[in-house]
C-alpha positions in Angstrom: -6.9 -11.1 10.9 -3.5 -9.7 9.7 -2.7 -8.1 6.4 0.8 -8.0 5.0 1.6 -4.8 3.1 4.6 -4.9 0.7 6.0 -2.0 -1.3 6.4 -3.7 -4.7 7.4 -0.8 -6.9 8.3 2.9 -6.5 8.2 5.2 -9.5 9.8 8.7 -9.6 8.7 11.1 -12.3 11.4 13.7 -12.2 10.1 15.5 -15.3 6.7 16.0 -13.6 8.4 17.1 -10.4 10.5 19.7 -12.3 7.5 21.0 -14.2 4.8 21.1 -11.4 6.1 20.5 -8.0 7.6 23.1 -5.6 11.0 21.8 -4.4 10.7 19.8 -1.1 13.4 18.4 1.1 11.6 15.4 2.4 9.2 13.4 0.2 8.9 9.7 0.6 11.0 7.3 2.8 9.4 4.1 1.5 11.7 1.7 -0.2 10.9 -1.1 -2.6 10.6 -4.4 -0.7 9.7 -2.8 2.6 6.9 -4.6 4.5 4.4 -3.8 7.3 1.8 -5.9 9.1 -1.6 -4.4 9.8 -3.4 -6.0 12.7 -7.2 -5.8 12.8 -7.2 -3.3 9.9 -5.2 -0.7 11.8 -2.5 1.5 10.2 0.9 -0.1 11.0 3.6 1.9 12.7 5.9 3.6 10.2 3.4 3.5 7.4 3.0 6.7 5.3 -0.3 8.3 6.3 -1.0 9.4 2.7 -0.4 5.9 1.4 -2.5 4.5 4.2 -5.5 6.6 3.1 -5.2 5.1 -0.4 -5.3 1.5 0.9 -7.2 1.7 4.2 -10.5 0.4 2.9 -8.9 -2.6 1.2 -6.8 -3.5 4.2 -9.9 -3.3 6.5 -11.9 -5.5 4.1 -9.1 -8.1 4.0 -8.7 -8.0 7.7 -12.4 -8.7 8.1 -12.0 -11.9 6.0 -13.5 -10.3 2.8 -11.8 -9.9 -0.5 -12.4 -10.9 -4.1 -12.5 -7.2 -5.1 -14.1 -6.5 -8.5 -15.1 -10.1 -9.0 -11.8 -11.8 -9.9 -9.5 -8.8 -10.3 -6.6 -10.5 -8.4 -5.4 -14.0 -9.0 -5.4 -14.4 -5.2 -8.8 -13.2 -4.1 -7.4 -12.4 -0.6 -5.1 -9.7 -2.0 -5.1 -6.3 -3.7 -2.6 -4.1 -5.5 -3.0 -0.5 -4.5 -0.9 2.6 -5.3 -0.5 5.6 -3.1 -1.9 8.9 -4.4 1.4 10.7 -5.0 1.4 11.6 -8.7 5.1 12.4 -8.6 6.5 9.3 -6.9 3.8 6.7 -6.6 4.4 3.5 -4.7 2.5 0.3 -5.6 1.6 -1.9 -2.6 0.6 -5.6 -2.5 -1.9 -6.3 0.3 -2.3 -9.9 1.4 -4.4 -11.5 4.0 -2.3 -13.7 6.3 -3.4 -15.9 9.1 -2.0 -15.8 12.7 0.3 -18.8 12.1 2.1 -17.0 9.2 5.2 -15.1 9.9 
């Protein structure tokens, strides 16, 4: 089964970056609205590896036809809302099971 991954929201905590983070040139290329398709629970090409590690278990569960995480957490039981683990610029991702006839 396929799982659509959509970057729904991206935050940027400049105050925390200034206070705690060493300056870095390249942080996160993900843009709000960007989508990927995971096939058979595999990491899609172009997906941030750190973000993938935050969502991998949920994507694999959805790809296997499971869902309904935490007994009714999501309105759509075949979805999940997961954030990456970057405390300075977290991205929230919507994960949705899709069938092969969906585009």
